[in-house]
Residue, then its C-alpha position, 0 to 999 in steps of 0.5 A: s862028327r855028330i852029323m856024320p849019319a846025316l851027311k851020309y844020308i843026304e849023300e845017298h838020298c840027294n836025288e830024293k825029297i828029304k826032310v831035315r827032321d829025318a836026317a836029325r833023327l839019324c844023329f839023335i839030335s833035334e832039327s835045330q841042333l842039326r841046322r846049327i851044327f851044319e852052319k858051324e861045321l860046313g857053313m851051309s844048311p842041310i838043304e844047301y848041302k844037298n843041293q851042292r851034292r846034286m850039283l856035283l853029280a850033275m857036273n859029272m853027268l854033264k862031263f861024262s855021260h851023253s844023257g840029255v839035260g832033261e834026263i839028268a834033271s829027272s835022275l837028280g830028282f828035280e821037278s823040271v828042267y827049268v828048276f834044274s837049270r835055274v839051280f845049276k846056274k845059281h851054283v855053277g855060274v852057267s847053264p847046264t848046256d853052256f857047262r857041257k859046251n865049255i867042257e866039249f870045247l876044252r876037250k877039243k882044244k886039249l886034243k888039238n894041243d896034244g896032237 
């Protein structure tokens, strides 16, 4: 796909502030062309794609690390825990804290059923 360099760039820099202009330049196309191709091929804008990638990383960090929500928010480039929590809840449906609690509950339930 023509946007592969942009996808790779966004994935590698999703915890930083990125400009769609920079991603478009990597593909040798205009910003508007990049936006159109993203919408057509992925059904979302480049920024929505970036946020989706960050939410996947956040979910993995909440599942597999003991880092606090604030640490995770900061490592993913969010300006505050509040903004991170709001974006996370919008994408995932629950707050980061509730997500982690649900994961712990499911782990304990699985251990109980396996044991």
